[in-house]
C-alpha positions in Angstrom: 0.0 0.0 0.0 2.8 2.4 0.8 4.5 1.6 -2.5 1.3 2.7 -4.4 1.1 5.9 -2.4 4.7 6.7 -3.1 4.4 5.9 -6.8 1.2 8.1 -7.2 2.9 11.0 -5.4 6.0 10.7 -7.6 3.8 10.7 -10.8 1.8 13.7 -9.5 5.0 15.7 -8.7 6.5 14.9 -12.1 3.3 16.0 -14.0 3.0 19.1 -11.9 6.7 20.0 -12.6 6.6 19.5 -16.3 3.2 21.3 -16.9 3.4 24.7 -18.6 1.1 26.6 -16.2 1.2 29.8 -18.3 -0.1 27.9 -21.3 -2.8 26.2 -19.3 -4.0 29.5 -17.8 -4.1 31.0 -21.2 -6.2 28.1 -22.6 -8.5 28.4 -19.6 -8.9 32.2 -20.2 -9.7 31.5 -23.9 -12.4 28.9 -22.9 -14.0 31.4 -20.4 -14.1 34.1 -23.1 -15.6 31.6 -25.6 -18.5 30.9 -23.1 -19.3 34.6 -22.6 -16.8 35.9 -20.0 -15.7 39.5 -20.6 -12.2 40.7 -19.9 -11.8 44.3 -18.6 -8.8 46.6 -18.4 -8.1 45.6 -14.8 -7.2 42.1 -15.8 -10.3 40.7 -14.0 -13.2 38.8 -15.4 -16.4 40.9 -15.5 -14.9 43.5 -13.1 -14.9 41.1 -10.2 -11.9 39.9 -8.2 -12.4 36.7 -6.3 -10.9 36.6 -2.9 
């Protein structure tokens, strides 16, 4: 059981490390815009900032 946990953790760490997060964020922003989100000059969606 501990071997599986260690293996899963290692795979997750490797995938997290090699992911291009800027590219993923850009793709997510494009999908939000496609479904009707509006981007304002402040860099927020629809003028709201989630806290």
